[in-house]
Every structure is written in structure tokens, then in C-alpha cells.
Steps between C-alpha positions, in 0.01 A plus 500: 500500500353451841559202727239370742523223760288199417601259777744479792606159636707480821667179612744414775849469357650149501822639653599783732552810289382849441158534343495520125237639266465370144287658229339311213307643208161328448486305179874507440635168375802335662709582187394866512581509873852369439552740209397807709667400828795745460294803408201510736348838578590476866452869559133450398486193727638710785190726476282197582703389808302701753175331395678159490628555856143593618353186350781281643471661839866597528694825566855450377766770544640487146451325167792456257464363146737214433534313171612192697235503777382151428804322366857558392422483119288812502180333382300610807544871557311669781513724800685390811353655814681623808299479820287193413608141474408154388232575239478477121241730355380441143317790331305454181453826318304597192585768246222747452524697176423869536242640263 
């Protein structure tokens, strides 16, 4: 399975914090999202980060996956970036089936 970036949305964070990058699968329901939140293919997401950074216009030093990036219950996993601050980046991806 191949992942491709469909959309990147950058917004200023509501509070002072390190920049965070969240990935969402296009067409996934909220229930599916909650079901899969603890077993995301973050190594595959990591391969897309360079392109995400180019689109967002940032050059962070480091990106670490964290299950609790968005909240303390673990429902919003994502990458926490070192070297960039005060942004939330939302990446919509699509799964492309290889033939």
C-alpha cells in the first residue's frame, strides 16, 4: 500500500507549544479513526514528512512520533517537531493500492 498526500492545512496554534503534525486517512470515519488510533503506520507517515515540511514552509530539526501529541488520552497521535513552534499541521492522506 502506498500513501499519498491529498491536502495539508496549517494553522497557528491556540497556545504556545511545539509544532505538531497530525495525519488523517481520507474517507475514514470517526469510529474507524478511534479504532485505529493506537496502531497507525507512523513509519510510513514519516516518509511523507519532507514533503509536508516543504508545503508548510518549515524546516524543523527533528520529528518524534507521540501517541499523546494532541491530548492526554491518546486519541490524537502525531509528530511533535523540534525547531518549529506554534503551529498545528493537519495532513490528509489517501491510500493508493499498488497494482
